[in-house]
N, C-alpha and C positions, 0 to 999 in steps of 0.2 A: 789777195791778202790786203786788208784795209788797216791803215794806221793813221793816227792823228799826229800832226807836227806843230810844235811851238818853238819859240826862240828864247834862249837864255839871255841874261843881262849882258853877257859878253859876246852875243851875236852867233851862238852856235845853235843849229837846228837839231832838236831832239824829238824822239817819239814819246809823246805823253798826251793823255786825254784832257785832264783837268787843268783849270787855271791855277789851282793851288796844289801843293804837294801833300797835304795832310792825309787825304783819304787813302792813298796808296804807297806812302813811304813813311819813314820815321821822322820826317822833317816837318817844317812849318813854313808857311808864307807862299807868296805868289811865285810861280816858276819864273816869270819874266824878271824877277828881282834877284834870282840866284845865278851865280856863274856856273859854267860847266863843271868846274872843279868841285864846287859846293854840291851840286846836284849829284855828281858821281860818288860823293861821300855818303849818300843816303842809301838805306836798305829799301829796295823797291819790291821785295818778294815776300817778306814775312807776313804782311797783311793778308796774303792769299792763303799761304800754308807754310808751316815751319820748314818744309822741304826746300822752299825757294828762298830761304834766308840768304842775304848777301847779294841777291840779284841787283843789278844796277840799271838805271835808266839808259837806254841806248841812244846814241846819236843817230841821225838819219844816215850819215856816212857809213856807220857800222852796219846798219840794216841793209843798205844798198849793196855793200860788199858781200854780205852773207847770202843775199837772195838773188844776186845777178844771175840771170839765165835759169832760175829755179822757180820763179813765180811771177805772175802779173801783180803789180802793186798799185793799190789805190791810196794815194797820199792825200789825206784831208788836211788842208791848211786851216788851222784854228785861229790864225792871226793873219792880218794883211800887212802890206808894206812893200815898198820897192826893194828894201834890203832882204826881206824874206824871199820874195820872188827871185831876185838876183842870185842869192845863195843856192836856192833850190835848183834853178836852171843850170848853174855852174856845176853843181854836184851831178846832175843828170848828164851833162856834157862830159864831164870827167870820166864817168863810169859807162858812158855810151848806153844809157838806159831809157832814152825818151820813148821808144816804142814799147817798152816793158812797163811803163808807168802811165797811169791816168791821174792827173791832179784834180782833186775834187774839193768843193767848199760850199758852205751855205752863203759865203760872202762873195757876191759877184765881183766886187772890186779886187779881191785877191786873185781871182781867175783872170780878170782883165790885165792885171799887172804881169802875170805869167805870160799871157798872150802877147803883150807888147814886147816881150823879150824873145819869146819862142813861138813863132807863127804856126809851127806844126805840132806843138805839144797837145796830146790828148787831154781834153778837159771835161769835167762833169760838174754841172751846177746842181747842188742839192737844194731842193725847194720843198716847202710844206704844202703848197697848193699849185695847181696847174691850170692855166687858162691861155687864151690866145696871146695875150700881152707877154706872158712869160715865155711862150714859145718863140715869139718874135725877138725878144731880148736874147734868148739862147742862141738863135740862129745868127743874130748880129755879132755875138761874142765869138762865134765860130766853134 
């Protein structure tokens, strides 16, 4: 199962694809400018179908708790930063899910930050092209 992860203004990791909330919620603005409480107040289901009205944006913690031992998760980091990497690794430690998760990203720096904290974490670098230099960088990243 693949999911995208971003961070709220108050430092919570949430599962959300877009930089802004307009397309898939009844809110407006950049997700990184909203607190978790503000984000949880938005309807994230009605845009898809009326049957899903009232659905809320899940935290990464909620997703990990729901799918522990039920699915392999590919967590795509949409943002980089030591705080993001630290919180992610801490959650995976807490739920003992390192083997069940592959952390993926188009941002090599985000993966390097995770690697610096967790030497054994499964990583996947998403790239739009492939050549020998990319392969060498991938191997160096581990």
